[in-house]
ZADO-1210 file (C-alpha; in nm, 4 decimals, padded with zeros to 6 digits):
<atoms>
<atom x="-00.4614" y="-03.1745" z="03.9639" code="MET" pos="1"/>
<atom x="-00.7985" y="-03.0129" z="03.8011" code="SER" pos="2"/>
<atom x="-00.9594" y="-03.2077" z="03.5263" code="LEU" pos="3"/>
<atom x="-00.8555" y="-02.9160" z="03.3124" code="GLN" pos="4"/>
<atom x="-00.5329" y="-03.0349" z="03.3463" code="SER" pos="5"/>
<atom x="-00.5494" y="-03.3323" z="03.2876" code="LEU" pos="6"/>
<atom x="-00.7589" y="-03.2909" z="02.9540" code="LEU" pos="7"/>
<atom x="-00.4873" y="-03.0577" z="02.8545" code="ALA" pos="8"/>
<atom x="-00.2226" y="-03.3465" z="02.8692" code="LYS" pos="9"/>
<atom x="-00.4255" y="-03.5165" z="02.6463" code="LEU" pos="10"/>
<atom x="-00.3053" y="-03.5358" z="02.2642" code="PRO" pos="11"/>
<atom x="-00.6246" y="-03.4355" z="02.0923" code="PHE" pos="12"/>
<atom x="-01.0002" y="-03.2431" z="02.1605" code="GLY" pos="13"/>
<atom x="-01.1192" y="-02.8754" z="02.1903" code="PRO" pos="14"/>
<atom x="-00.9516" y="-02.8720" z="02.5557" code="TRP" pos="15"/>
<atom x="-00.6145" y="-02.8561" z="02.4118" code="ARG" pos="16"/>
<atom x="-00.4598" y="-02.4893" z="02.4685" code="LYS" pos="17"/>
<atom x="-00.4281" y="-02.3110" z="02.1150" code="ALA" pos="18"/>
<atom x="-00.1041" y="-02.2096" z="02.0005" code="GLY" pos="19"/>
<atom x="-00.0243" y="-01.7918" z="01.9676" code="PRO" pos="20"/>
<atom x="-00.2081" y="-01.6011" z="01.7835" code="LEU" pos="21"/>
<atom x="-00.0910" y="-01.3396" z="01.5268" code="VAL" pos="22"/>
<atom x="-00.3337" y="-01.1517" z="01.2900" code="SER" pos="23"/>
<atom x="-00.2497" y="-01.0969" z="00.9510" code="VAL" pos="24"/>
<atom x="-00.3254" y="-00.8771" z="00.7464" code="VAL" pos="25"/>
<atom x="-00.2556" y="-00.8509" z="00.3502" code="ARG" pos="26"/>
<atom x="-00.2144" y="-00.4695" z="00.1714" code="LEU" pos="27"/>
<atom x="-00.2113" y="-00.5443" z="-00.1920" code="SER" pos="28"/>
<atom x="-00.2380" y="-00.3263" z="-00.4838" code="GLY" pos="29"/>
<atom x="-00.1803" y="00.0533" z="-00.5712" code="VAL" pos="30"/>
<atom x="-00.2380" y="00.2945" z="-00.3072" code="ILE" pos="31"/>
<atom x="-00.5083" y="00.5596" z="-00.3400" code="GLY" pos="32"/>
<atom x="-00.8937" y="00.5889" z="-00.3650" code="GLN" pos="33"/>
<atom x="-00.9794" y="00.3254" z="-00.5560" code="GLY" pos="34"/>
<atom x="-01.2781" y="00.3075" z="-00.8312" code="GLY" pos="35"/>
<atom x="-01.5404" y="00.0576" z="-01.0049" code="PRO" pos="36"/>
<atom x="-01.2639" y="-00.1950" z="-01.1067" code="PHE" pos="37"/>
<atom x="-01.0133" y="-00.1023" z="-00.8858" code="ARG" pos="38"/>
<atom x="-01.0040" y="-00.1441" z="-00.5209" code="SER" pos="39"/>
<atom x="-00.7457" y="00.0629" z="-00.4212" code="GLY" pos="40"/>
<atom x="-00.5730" y="00.0507" z="-00.0591" code="LEU" pos="41"/>
<atom x="-00.7096" y="00.3720" z="00.1339" code="SER" pos="42"/>
<atom x="-00.7373" y="00.4609" z="00.4615" code="LEU" pos="43"/>
<atom x="-01.1492" y="00.3910" z="00.3974" code="ALA" pos="44"/>
<atom x="-01.1090" y="00.0449" z="00.2747" code="GLY" pos="45"/>
<atom x="-00.8489" y="-00.0440" z="00.4849" code="VAL" pos="46"/>
<atom x="-00.9253" y="00.1125" z="00.8320" code="ALA" pos="47"/>
<atom x="-01.1959" y="-00.2179" z="00.9415" code="PRO" pos="48"/>
<atom x="-00.9375" y="-00.4552" z="00.8558" code="LEU" pos="49"/>
<atom x="-00.6831" y="-00.3198" z="01.0967" code="LEU" pos="50"/>
<atom x="-00.9667" y="-00.2757" z="01.3444" code="GLU" pos="51"/>
<atom x="-01.0233" y="-00.6436" z="01.3548" code="ARG" pos="52"/>
<atom x="-00.6690" y="-00.7658" z="01.3097" code="ALA" pos="53"/>
<atom x="-00.5880" y="-00.5934" z="01.6162" code="PHE" pos="54"/>
<atom x="-00.9036" y="-00.6714" z="01.8186" code="ALA" pos="55"/>
<atom x="-00.8097" y="-01.0189" z="01.9738" code="PRO" pos="56"/>
<atom x="-00.6896" y="-01.0183" z="02.3345" code="LYS" pos="57"/>
<atom x="-00.3812" y="-01.2619" z="02.4145" code="ASP" pos="58"/>
<atom x="-00.2710" y="-01.2397" z="02.0337" code="GLN" pos="59"/>
<atom x="00.1098" y="-01.1959" z="02.0087" code="LYS" pos="60"/>
<atom x="00.1728" y="-00.9705" z="01.7220" code="ALA" pos="61"/>
<atom x="-00.0300" y="-00.8356" z="01.4392" code="VAL" pos="62"/>
<atom x="00.1793" y="-00.9144" z="01.0683" code="ALA" pos="63"/>
<atom x="00.1292" y="-00.7259" z="00.7387" code="LEU" pos="64"/>
<atom x="00.1662" y="-00.8352" z="00.4090" code="ILE" pos="65"/>
<atom x="00.2877" y="-00.5770" z="00.1753" code="VAL" pos="66"/>
<atom x="00.2659" y="-00.5762" z="-00.1930" code="ASN" pos="67"/>
<atom x="00.2610" y="-00.2828" z="-00.3669" code="SER" pos="68"/>
<atom x="00.4476" y="-00.0067" z="-00.6092" code="PRO" pos="69"/>
<atom x="00.3437" y="00.2916" z="-00.3798" code="GLY" pos="70"/>
<atom x="00.0514" y="00.5765" z="-00.4600" code="GLY" pos="71"/>
<atom x="-00.1226" y="00.8088" z="-00.2710" code="SER" pos="72"/>
<atom x="00.1355" y="00.9912" z="-00.0084" code="PRO" pos="73"/>
<atom x="-00.1316" y="01.0651" z="00.1367" code="VAL" pos="74"/>
<atom x="-00.3527" y="00.7725" z="00.2274" code="GLN" pos="75"/>
<atom x="-00.0004" y="00.5757" z="00.2723" code="SER" pos="76"/>
<atom x="00.0587" y="00.8636" z="00.5738" code="ALA" pos="77"/>
<atom x="-00.3027" y="00.7672" z="00.6610" code="LEU" pos="78"/>
<atom x="-00.2750" y="00.4397" z="00.6610" code="ILE" pos="79"/>
<atom x="00.0805" y="00.4054" z="00.8578" code="ALA" pos="80"/>
<atom x="-00.0982" y="00.6104" z="01.1534" code="LYS" pos="81"/>
<atom x="-00.3050" y="00.3715" z="01.2478" code="ARG" pos="82"/>
<atom x="-00.1697" y="00.1049" z="01.2391" code="ILE" pos="83"/>
<atom x="00.0883" y="00.2829" z="01.4905" code="ARG" pos="84"/>
<atom x="-00.2023" y="00.4160" z="01.6697" code="ASP" pos="85"/>
<atom x="-00.3410" y="00.0787" z="01.7148" code="LEU" pos="86"/>
<atom x="-00.0174" y="-00.0818" z="01.7723" code="ALA" pos="87"/>
<atom x="00.0781" y="00.1067" z="02.0800" code="GLU" pos="88"/>
<atom x="-00.3053" y="00.1498" z="02.2188" code="GLU" pos="89"/>
<atom x="-00.3289" y="-00.2677" z="02.2202" code="LYS" pos="90"/>
<atom x="00.0861" y="-00.2912" z="02.3279" code="LYS" pos="91"/>
<atom x="00.1261" y="-00.5355" z="02.0139" code="LEU" pos="92"/>
<atom x="00.4040" y="-00.5742" z="01.8201" code="PRO" pos="93"/>
<atom x="00.3342" y="-00.5425" z="01.4020" code="VAL" pos="94"/>
<atom x="00.5557" y="-00.7397" z="01.1575" code="PHE" pos="95"/>
<atom x="00.5738" y="-00.6345" z="00.7768" code="ALA" pos="96"/>
<atom x="00.6785" y="-00.8582" z="00.5300" code="PHE" pos="97"/>
<atom x="00.7015" y="-00.7662" z="00.1657" code="CYS" pos="98"/>
<atom x="00.6431" y="-00.9722" z="-00.1472" code="GLU" pos="99"/>
<atom x="00.6632" y="-00.8600" z="-00.4710" code="ASP" pos="100"/>
<atom x="00.7283" y="-00.4777" z="-00.4043" code="ALA" pos="101"/>
<atom x="00.7151" y="-00.2970" z="-00.0846" code="ALA" pos="102"/>
<atom x="00.8129" y="00.0874" z="-00.2825" code="ALA" pos="103"/>
<atom x="00.7632" y="00.4306" z="-00.2215" code="SER" pos="104"/>
<atom x="00.4207" y="00.4481" z="-00.0619" code="GLY" pos="105"/>
<atom x="00.4476" y="00.0876" z="00.0145" code="GLY" pos="106"/>
<atom x="00.7588" y="00.0842" z="00.2174" code="TYR" pos="107"/>
<atom x="00.6198" y="00.3907" z="00.3757" code="TRP" pos="108"/>
<atom x="00.3675" y="00.1526" z="00.4619" code="LEU" pos="109"/>
<atom x="00.5694" y="-00.1019" z="00.5506" code="ALA" pos="110"/>
<atom x="00.7532" y="00.1161" z="00.7670" code="CYS" pos="111"/>
<atom x="00.4834" y="00.1462" z="01.0933" code="ALA" pos="112"/>
<atom x="00.5768" y="-00.2211" z="01.1465" code="ALA" pos="113"/>
<atom x="00.8546" y="-00.2583" z="01.4375" code="ASP" pos="114"/>
<atom x="00.9958" y="-00.4807" z="01.1935" code="GLU" pos="115"/>
<atom x="01.0078" y="-00.5573" z="00.7911" code="ILE" pos="116"/>
<atom x="01.0945" y="-00.8903" z="00.6647" code="TRP" pos="117"/>
<atom x="01.1330" y="-00.9263" z="00.2787" code="ALA" pos="118"/>
<atom x="01.2207" y="-01.1632" z="00.0425" code="ASP" pos="119"/>
<atom x="01.5813" y="-01.1990" z="-00.1110" code="GLU" pos="120"/>
<atom x="01.3693" y="-01.0902" z="-00.4492" code="SER" pos="121"/>
<atom x="01.1638" y="-00.8587" z="-00.3465" code="SER" pos="122"/>
<atom x="01.1852" y="-00.4656" z="-00.4490" code="ILE" pos="123"/>
<atom x="01.2469" y="-00.2596" z="-00.1817" code="VAL" pos="124"/>
<atom x="01.2678" y="00.1067" z="-00.1407" code="GLY" pos="125"/>
<atom x="01.1868" y="00.3574" z="-00.3945" code="SER" pos="126"/>
<atom x="01.1832" y="00.6418" z="-00.1379" code="ILE" pos="127"/>
<atom x="01.0889" y="00.9549" z="-00.3655" code="GLY" pos="128"/>
<atom x="00.8146" y="01.1452" z="-00.5410" code="VAL" pos="129"/>
<atom x="00.7136" y="01.1307" z="-00.8710" code="VAL" pos="130"/>
<atom x="00.4894" y="01.2904" z="-01.1224" code="SER" pos="131"/>
<atom x="00.4357" y="01.2930" z="-01.4559" code="SER" pos="132"/>
<atom x="00.2530" y="01.3888" z="-01.7734" code="GLY" pos="133"/>
<atom x="00.1983" y="01.4447" z="-02.1075" code="PHE" pos="134"/>
<atom x="00.2855" y="01.8149" z="-02.3166" code="GLY" pos="135"/>
<atom x="-00.0125" y="01.7929" z="-02.5886" code="LEU" pos="136"/>
<atom x="00.0218" y="02.1520" z="-02.6747" code="HIS" pos="137"/>
<atom x="00.2240" y="02.0865" z="-02.9833" code="ALA" pos="138"/>
<atom x="00.0019" y="01.8048" z="-03.1000" code="LEU" pos="139"/>
<atom x="-00.2895" y="02.0331" z="-03.1144" code="ILE" pos="140"/>
<atom x="-00.1615" y="02.3196" z="-03.2684" code="GLU" pos="141"/>
<atom x="-00.0127" y="02.0630" z="-03.5568" code="ARG" pos="142"/>
<atom x="-00.4038" y="01.9568" z="-03.6114" code="HIS" pos="143"/>
<atom x="-00.5508" y="02.3262" z="-03.5645" code="GLY" pos="144"/>
<atom x="-00.7059" y="02.2940" z="-03.2807" code="ILE" pos="145"/>
<atom x="-00.7226" y="02.5766" z="-03.0467" code="GLU" pos="146"/>
<atom x="-00.7131" y="02.5778" z="-02.7191" code="ARG" pos="147"/>
<atom x="-00.9860" y="02.8048" z="-02.4917" code="ARG" pos="148"/>
<atom x="-00.9083" y="02.7879" z="-02.1081" code="LEU" pos="149"/>
<atom x="-01.0690" y="03.0803" z="-01.9163" code="TYR" pos="150"/>
<atom x="-00.9064" y="03.1355" z="-01.4988" code="THR" pos="151"/>
<atom x="-00.9380" y="03.3368" z="-01.2433" code="ALA" pos="152"/>
<atom x="-00.6407" y="03.3250" z="-01.0841" code="GLY" pos="153"/>
<atom x="-00.2627" y="03.3558" z="-01.2508" code="ASP" pos="154"/>
<atom x="-00.1724" y="03.0189" z="-01.1045" code="LYS" pos="155"/>
<atom x="-00.4840" y="02.7905" z="-01.1597" code="LYS" pos="156"/>
<atom x="-00.4028" y="02.6323" z="-01.4145" code="VAL" pos="157"/>
<atom x="-00.0046" y="02.6104" z="-01.3497" code="LEU" pos="158"/>
<atom x="00.0655" y="02.2649" z="-01.5298" code="LEU" pos="159"/>
<atom x="-00.2177" y="02.2047" z="-01.8446" code="ASP" pos="160"/>
<atom x="-00.1652" y="01.9586" z="-02.0852" code="PRO" pos="161"/>
<atom x="-00.2868" y="02.1038" z="-02.3503" code="PHE" pos="162"/>
<atom x="-00.0743" y="02.4309" z="-02.2872" code="SER" pos="163"/>
<atom x="00.2935" y="02.4861" z="-02.3285" code="PRO" pos="164"/>
<atom x="00.4685" y="02.4768" z="-01.9988" code="GLU" pos="165"/>
<atom x="00.5675" y="02.7057" z="-01.7630" code="ARG" pos="166"/>
<atom x="00.8531" y="02.7433" z="-01.5313" code="GLU" pos="167"/>
<atom x="00.6761" y="02.8971" z="-01.2603" code="ASP" pos="168"/>
<atom x="00.4298" y="02.5644" z="-01.2547" code="GLY" pos="169"/>
<atom x="00.7202" y="02.2905" z="-01.3026" code="VAL" pos="170"/>
<atom x="00.9034" y="02.5263" z="-01.0044" code="ALA" pos="171"/>
<atom x="00.5848" y="02.5032" z="-00.7718" code="HIS" pos="172"/>
<atom x="00.5434" y="02.1159" z="-00.8536" code="LEU" pos="173"/>
<atom x="00.9290" y="02.0478" z="-00.7438" code="LYS" pos="174"/>
<atom x="00.8462" y="02.2300" z="-00.4106" code="ALA" pos="175"/>
<atom x="00.5565" y="02.0757" z="-00.3480" code="LEU" pos="176"/>
<atom x="00.7063" y="01.7384" z="-00.4232" code="GLN" pos="177"/>
<atom x="01.0148" y="01.8528" z="-00.2064" code="ALA" pos="178"/>
<atom x="00.7475" y="01.8779" z="00.0796" code="ASP" pos="179"/>
<atom x="00.5957" y="01.5082" z="00.0164" code="VAL" pos="180"/>
<atom x="00.9788" y="01.3405" z="00.0394" code="HIS" pos="181"/>
<atom x="01.0922" y="01.5556" z="00.3717" code="GLU" pos="182"/>
<atom x="00.7821" y="01.3927" z="00.5055" code="ALA" pos="183"/>
<atom x="00.8519" y="01.0345" z="00.3387" code="PHE" pos="184"/>
<atom x="01.2316" y="01.0917" z="00.4751" code="LYS" pos="185"/>
<atom x="01.1319" y="01.1465" z="00.8284" code="ALA" pos="186"/>
<atom x="00.8756" y="00.8725" z="00.8700" code="MET" pos="187"/>
<atom x="01.1752" y="00.6261" z="00.7281" code="VAL" pos="188"/>
<atom x="01.4236" y="00.8210" z="00.9942" code="ARG" pos="189"/>
<atom x="01.1586" y="00.8147" z="01.2790" code="THR" pos="190"/>
<atom x="01.0319" y="00.4166" z="01.1853" code="ARG" pos="191"/>
<atom x="01.4034" y="00.2732" z="01.0973" code="ARG" pos="192"/>
<atom x="01.6695" y="00.5024" z="01.3318" code="GLY" pos="193"/>
<atom x="02.0044" y="00.3328" z="01.3731" code="SER" pos="194"/>
<atom x="01.9258" y="00.0866" z="01.1578" code="ARG" pos="195"/>
<atom x="01.9971" y="00.2625" z="00.8327" code="LEU" pos="196"/>
<atom x="02.3183" y="00.2096" z="00.7378" code="THR" pos="197"/>
<atom x="02.3032" y="00.3708" z="00.3998" code="GLY" pos="198"/>
<atom x="02.4163" y="00.7418" z="00.3428" code="SER" pos="199"/>
<atom x="02.0916" y="00.9695" z="00.3029" code="GLU" pos="200"/>
<atom x="02.2002" y="01.0638" z="-00.0577" code="GLU" pos="201"/>
<atom x="02.2034" y="00.6881" z="-00.1557" code="GLU" pos="202"/>
<atom x="01.8953" y="00.6393" z="00.0576" code="LEU" pos="203"/>
<atom x="01.6381" y="00.8980" z="-00.0050" code="PHE" pos="204"/>
<atom x="01.7347" y="00.9366" z="-00.4214" code="SER" pos="205"/>
<atom x="01.3978" y="00.7037" z="-00.5129" code="GLY" pos="206"/>
<atom x="01.6269" y="00.4379" z="-00.5930" code="ALA" pos="207"/>
<atom x="01.5091" y="00.0693" z="-00.4987" code="PHE" pos="208"/>
<atom x="01.6915" y="-00.2813" z="-00.4456" code="TRP" pos="209"/>
<atom x="01.6570" y="-00.6055" z="-00.4107" code="ALA" pos="210"/>
<atom x="01.5975" y="-00.8084" z="-00.0599" code="GLY" pos="211"/>
<atom x="01.9370" y="-00.8824" z="00.0153" code="ARG" pos="212"/>
<atom x="02.0780" y="-00.5086" z="-00.0959" code="LYS" pos="213"/>
<atom x="01.7711" y="-00.3361" z="00.1050" code="ALA" pos="214"/>
<atom x="01.8953" y="-00.5189" z="00.4007" code="LEU" pos="215"/>
<atom x="02.2394" y="-00.4234" z="00.3812" code="ALA" pos="216"/>
<atom x="02.1164" y="-00.0752" z="00.3704" code="LEU" pos="217"/>
<atom x="01.9014" y="-00.1437" z="00.6737" code="GLY" pos="218"/>
<atom x="01.5644" y="-00.0650" z="00.4993" code="LEU" pos="219"/>
<atom x="01.5083" y="-00.4411" z="00.6184" code="ILE" pos="220"/>
<atom x="01.5281" y="-00.6610" z="00.9378" code="ASP" pos="221"/>
<atom x="01.5901" y="-01.0241" z="00.7375" code="GLY" pos="222"/>
<atom x="01.5212" y="-01.2376" z="00.4758" code="LEU" pos="223"/>
<atom x="01.2209" y="-01.4743" z="00.5255" code="GLY" pos="224"/>
<atom x="00.8619" y="-01.5660" z="00.4880" code="ASP" pos="225"/>
<atom x="00.5747" y="-01.4528" z="00.7576" code="ILE" pos="226"/>
<atom x="00.5067" y="-01.8702" z="00.8430" code="ARG" pos="227"/>
<atom x="00.8737" y="-01.9449" z="00.9399" code="SER" pos="228"/>
<atom x="00.9546" y="-01.6210" z="01.0744" code="VAL" pos="229"/>
<atom x="00.6456" y="-01.6284" z="01.2831" code="MET" pos="230"/>
<atom x="00.6823" y="-02.0013" z="01.3886" code="ARG" pos="231"/>
<atom x="01.0669" y="-01.8680" z="01.4479" code="GLY" pos="232"/>
<atom x="00.9336" y="-01.5957" z="01.6970" code="ARG" pos="233"/>
<atom x="00.6596" y="-01.7664" z="01.8204" code="PHE" pos="234"/>
<atom x="00.7013" y="-02.1352" z="01.7973" code="GLY" pos="235"/>
<atom x="00.5681" y="-02.4369" z="01.5573" code="GLU" pos="236"/>
<atom x="00.2109" y="-02.3876" z="01.6953" code="LYS" pos="237"/>
<atom x="00.1626" y="-02.0023" z="01.6102" code="VAL" pos="238"/>
<atom x="-00.1821" y="-01.9909" z="01.4640" code="ARG" pos="239"/>
<atom x="-00.1819" y="-01.7037" z="01.1369" code="LEU" pos="240"/>
<atom x="-00.5427" y="-01.5623" z="01.1381" code="ARG" pos="241"/>
<atom x="-00.5586" y="-01.3805" z="00.8037" code="VAL" pos="242"/>
<atom x="-00.8592" y="-01.1056" z="00.7864" code="VAL" pos="243"/>
<atom x="-00.9955" y="-01.0847" z="00.4801" code="GLN" pos="244"/>
<atom x="-01.2693" y="-00.7796" z="00.3574" code="GLN" pos="245"/>
<atom x="-01.5996" y="-00.9054" z="00.3677" code="GLU" pos="246"/>
<atom x="-01.7726" y="-00.9465" z="00.0774" code="ARG" pos="247"/>
<atom x="-02.1753" y="-01.0087" z="00.0347" code="GLY" pos="248"/>
<atom x="-02.3139" y="-01.1785" z="-00.1836" code="MET" pos="249"/>
<atom x="-02.4405" y="-00.9603" z="-00.4042" code="LEU" pos="250"/>
<atom x="-02.1196" y="-00.7942" z="-00.4159" code="ARG" pos="251"/>
<atom x="-01.9932" y="-01.1411" z="-00.5625" code="ARG" pos="252"/>
<atom x="-02.2489" y="-01.1719" z="-00.8354" code="LEU" pos="253"/>
<atom x="-02.0881" y="-00.8980" z="-01.0763" code="GLY" pos="254"/>
<atom x="-02.0694" y="-00.6405" z="-01.3503" code="LEU" pos="255"/>
<atom x="-02.4941" y="-00.6849" z="-01.2955" code="ARG" pos="256"/>
<atom x="-02.4940" y="-00.5038" z="-00.9802" code="THR" pos="257"/>
<atom x="-02.1609" y="-00.3275" z="-00.9974" code="GLY" pos="258"/>
<atom x="-01.8575" y="-00.3016" z="-00.8563" code="TYR" pos="259"/>
<atom x="-01.8019" y="-00.0628" z="-00.5076" code="GLY" pos="260"/>
<atom x="-01.9135" y="00.2613" z="-00.6503" code="ASN" pos="261"/>
<atom x="-01.9778" y="00.1790" z="-00.9743" code="ALA" pos="262"/>
<atom x="-02.3645" y="00.1786" z="-01.1126" code="PRO" pos="263"/>
<atom x="-02.5441" y="-00.1271" z="-01.2176" code="ALA" pos="264"/>
<atom x="-02.5077" y="-00.2280" z="-01.6090" code="MET" pos="265"/>
<atom x="-02.8043" y="-00.3630" z="-01.7011" code="GLU" pos="266"/>
<atom x="-02.9087" y="-00.4715" z="-02.0087" code="ALA" pos="267"/>
<atom x="-02.9506" y="-00.2317" z="-02.2764" code="GLY" pos="268"/>
<atom x="-02.7467" y="00.0651" z="-02.1367" code="ALA" pos="269"/>
<atom x="-02.4760" y="00.0591" z="-02.3856" code="PRO" pos="270"/>
<atom x="-02.3396" y="00.3998" z="-02.3166" code="GLU" pos="271"/>
<atom x="-02.2538" y="00.2393" z="-01.8997" code="ALA" pos="272"/>
<atom x="-02.1300" y="-00.0117" z="-02.0294" code="PHE" pos="273"/>
<atom x="-01.8784" y="00.1824" z="-02.2544" code="ALA" pos="274"/>
<atom x="-01.7991" y="00.3747" z="-01.9630" code="ASP" pos="275"/>
<atom x="-01.7045" y="00.1071" z="-01.7704" code="ALA" pos="276"/>
<atom x="-01.4848" y="-00.0091" z="-02.0549" code="LEU" pos="277"/>
<atom x="-01.3004" y="00.2783" z="-02.0605" code="VAL" pos="278"/>
<atom x="-01.2909" y="00.3252" z="-01.7050" code="ALA" pos="279"/>
<atom x="-01.0950" y="-00.0340" z="-01.6984" code="ALA" pos="280"/>
<atom x="-00.8543" y="00.0327" z="-01.9527" code="ALA" pos="281"/>
<atom x="-00.7299" y="00.3447" z="-01.7567" code="ARG" pos="282"/>
<atom x="-00.7154" y="00.1525" z="-01.4722" code="THR" pos="283"/>
<atom x="-00.5307" y="-00.1025" z="-01.6010" code="SER" pos="284"/>
<atom x="-00.3084" y="00.1539" z="-01.7600" code="LEU" pos="285"/>
<atom x="-00.2149" y="00.3226" z="-01.4597" code="ASP" pos="286"/>
<atom x="-00.1660" y="00.0229" z="-01.2450" code="ASP" pos="287"/>
<atom x="00.0280" y="-00.0836" z="-01.5312" code="TRP" pos="288"/>
<atom x="00.2740" y="00.2257" z="-01.4983" code="ALA" pos="289"/>
<atom x="00.2990" y="00.1566" z="-01.1181" code="ALA" pos="290"/>
<atom x="00.4411" y="-00.1665" z="-01.1208" code="TRP" pos="291"/>
<atom x="00.6865" y="-00.0814" z="-01.4921" code="ALA" pos="292"/>
<atom x="00.8566" y="00.1816" z="-01.2971" code="LYS" pos="293"/>
<atom x="01.0165" y="-00.1276" z="-01.0985" code="LEU" pos="294"/>
<atom x="01.0648" y="-00.3788" z="-01.3941" code="GLY" pos="295"/>
<atom x="00.7966" y="-00.5403" z="-01.2621" code="LEU" pos="296"/>
</atoms>
């Protein structure tokens, strides 16, 4: 017997064989391009994390922790495709674990996994498309404000909130939504296949459900958390390697150096500070609305 084999039998020491490795990537927040006060989930931001997660040799799987109310269908599709491309390239299984919500685009991301797990109280589904806005034309008329709008192309401004609603504009938007909805449904059909047990009318209505109902409909594969499920699958010695965003020292210093693409806010720049506050408030409202539609 070799010395290495003898050392491996000892209950201590660096020569002991490490347990199976599973890389973990957290996909949390509203999906879409970020801004100064929100790092939205986008392919540009997530791609480096995915590359690092799939890089280690001899690992057993990659796990995704999904906690998102949805957002951009384009970014949802791009991120999901990158996950599938890497999974097939590296020949690794992918597991998704839903936290508070994997809804709308969040469920799109979860469908990139080979198996989807959730808590019994997780919100899952919302396979639909939504657009929202306001009609302010009556308000500005009441206050004597004249709207002046000039375009080249009669359909350049179909959904202007300061003009009366146009039937052709609504029809155009609904047609666009139908195209995006079909792409979403195709993703779910392809990834979930025969595991879906609910009718398409129910599944693709835009409704969402808690974990147990989602399991009954075939939207997820089981109820459980990442630690318990990975231990059950790969043994109690499984190692969960969390892949996180690398942040430099300057990025952690705060508003003085700016966040993301935000300009530095030096003393004596009240206009920049005011703009930043408005941007922060708008971002907070947008994020709140995305979560609020799920009752969260």
